[in-house]
N, C-alpha and C positions, 0 to 999 in steps of 0.2 A: 631599188628601195632598202631605204635605212629603220630599221627597229630597234625604236629608242626610248630607255627604260629609263624612268622620268618619274620624279616628285617635285613638286613647287618648293625647292630648298636655294637660295643661293647656287652652290654647285652647280644642279640640276639646270637654272636658267641660264645658265652659260651653256650650255646646249642646245637650250630652246632657241636663244638668242640668235646664236651661230646658224642653226639650221634654218630658221627664219631670213636672215642675213643671205645668206649664202642660195635660198632659194633652192636646197635639196628637200627632194621626197623626202618623206619620212609616215611611221606608222609609231602611236604613241601606245606603250603599255608599259600601264600606270604601278610604280614598286612603292606600296604604302609601308613607310618605314614606322611607324610608330605600331603597327600589327605584326612586326618582324617579316616581311614578303623576303626582305634582303639577305634572308639567311636559309633560303629554300635551296638544296642541292642544285636544280635547275638554274637558278640565279648564279650560285657557283662557280656553275662551268664558262660563266659570263665574263662575274665579276669576282678573281678571285678572293678578293680582300670583303667579300660584301658591302662594296659600296656605291653608291647611286652614285654620278647620273652612269650608265653604261651603253654599246650598240654593238649591235649586228647587222654588215654591212653586206647584201645579199646580190651586189655588186661593185666589190672592194676595185681595188688599185692593185696591180698587178697580180692581181692570181683569179683563179672560178670560186674555187671556194668560198662561204661565206665566211667574213672576218669581224673577231670580237674583239671588243675593246675596253678598256674601264679608265679611269684615272681622267677628271676632266681637261687638264692643260693636253694629253696626250693625244685624249678626243679630238682638240681643239685644233688642235697641229695637224693630226688627221685629216679633219674636214677644210681647213685652208690648202691643204695639198689637193684634195680631190677636186673641190670647185675651182682650182687655181683662182683666189679672191683672199684678201686681208690679210696677208703675208707677205712681207719686204724679199723683192728679188734679189738685192745688192748682199753680197757675202756679210759684209761686216754690221749691216740692217740686219739682218737676219738672225744675230748672236744677240745685237744689242735688243731688240726683240724676246728673243728667248730669255733674259737676264730679265725682263720687266715678267715676263709669265711667270720664270720662277719664283719670281718675286712675290706675286699673286698667290703662287698658289702653296709657296714654304712661309711665307709670314704675317700678308696681308690676311686671305683665308683663316690660317690656325690659328692667330694671336685676336680677332673678331670674333671666332666661335668660341673661344675658351672663355675671353672676356662676356660674349652670349651668355655661358651654361653658368658662369658663376655668378653672373648679375642680375638672371631672368631666371635659370631654373632649376638653378639646386635649393634643396626643401634647408642645407643651411649656409646661410651666409658668410660668408670666410672673409673679412675685412683685406688682410694680404694678398688673398686669390683675387679679389676684385680689382685693389689696386696696381698688384702685379701685371696683368692684363692689360689693364685698361691704358696704363702707363705706356704699353710696347703698342697699342692700339692707335694712342694720339699720335705717339712718332712716327706710325707709318702714313698718319694723315698729313702730316708734316712734311715726309720724304714725296708723296705724290703731290702735294701743293706746290713744293718747289721745281718739280718736276713739270708739272700744267703751266709753269708762269710762262708767258708768251706762245705757247700752245697750245692749236686748237684739241689734241689730242694727246696720247701720253705717247706715241711715236710719232712722223712726221704724217702720217695719214692713219686712217683710221681703220684700227684693223680688229682680231681677236684679243688683245692687251687688252683693250677698253673692251671687250665682251665679257671677260676676265675679273676685270675690277669693278664692274657698274653696281651687279649685286651683291657686292658685299658690302660698297657702300649706300646701296640703299637701307640697310637697316642702320642708318644712325641716328633713326627715330627711337627707335625700341634702343637701341643701344645708350641713347641719353647724351649723345653729339651735337655739337653747335655748328651746322658749317658755316655763319656768319664768320666761323674766325677763320676758312677756309677758303675764300672768294674765289681761286682760281680752280679747285675743287668744285667746288656749288656750280660755278657757269660751267664747266664738262659736264657735270653730274644733270642740270638740266637741259643741255642742248643735248645730250643722249635721248632725254629721257620724250623729245621730240621725236624719233625716228618709230616711224611707224612696224618696222620691222622686229625692232629691239623690243615696241610694246607687245606686237603679236605674240614672241616666243615669253615677255613677262608673264602675259595674261592668261598662259595655258596652264588649263585645270586652274583655274582663278577660284573657282569656287573652293578649294582644297586649300587654298596656303593658310600658313599660318597667320594667330594676328598679331605676329610679330611679339611676341614675347609674353602677351597679355594673358594668353590663355596656361592654363593649368592642366601637362598631361597626366593622364588617369595612369595607374602603377603600370598597366600594362606595357603602355606605348613608353614609360620610364625606363622599361625592363630592356625594352627592344632597341631606345634610343640610346640612353646612355652609358648601361650593363654596370654590372656588379661585378667586383673581385672577388672569387669562391676561394673554397681550399683547394676545391679540384680544378683551378686554372694553373696552368705551366708557363 
């Protein structure tokens, strides 16, 4: 059994989708980000950076003691190895998979997250910041559009790379991105949306889902979600 520390966000959906696709048994433990539950000492032992998602595998690979792991990309790779699914067998294919997984975790996710923050949540709208991150997001959409030209999936077969990217592309509406300019990306997105396991992963805690930018976080949630720099920070 895997304890799965989760809240319905793009990074959380990566793992809920993977667990469903792989058919792994898991127990969901909610981490309500707007209430600061990610900052407890108990959770820090599992996720040192106070980031969700995280897992504790009670029947881990290669050892007897329960195994804690954070960072969505690392969790996806671990679950793929544990289940023996959704990861290439050949060395060069594995590195290409790693390339695109890192592309998502270091570029697509962070750029879309920053664009979403400044365009949707920031009280002060800063045109330079919105324009800067929007430019980067559109650049990345073009890269993925080109990658999907003539391809059903990002790799030769459906993989954890698709599971990593799909939840972030999902936010295109709230981020005011017109997918009609990206027909390959649109086809890929709509095709994956029909997968039953992906839908189950996406629907986990459906009732707690963000309204994709239309909600107004209260001051407590803003403090926990966005933070502020104080004179005591080092």
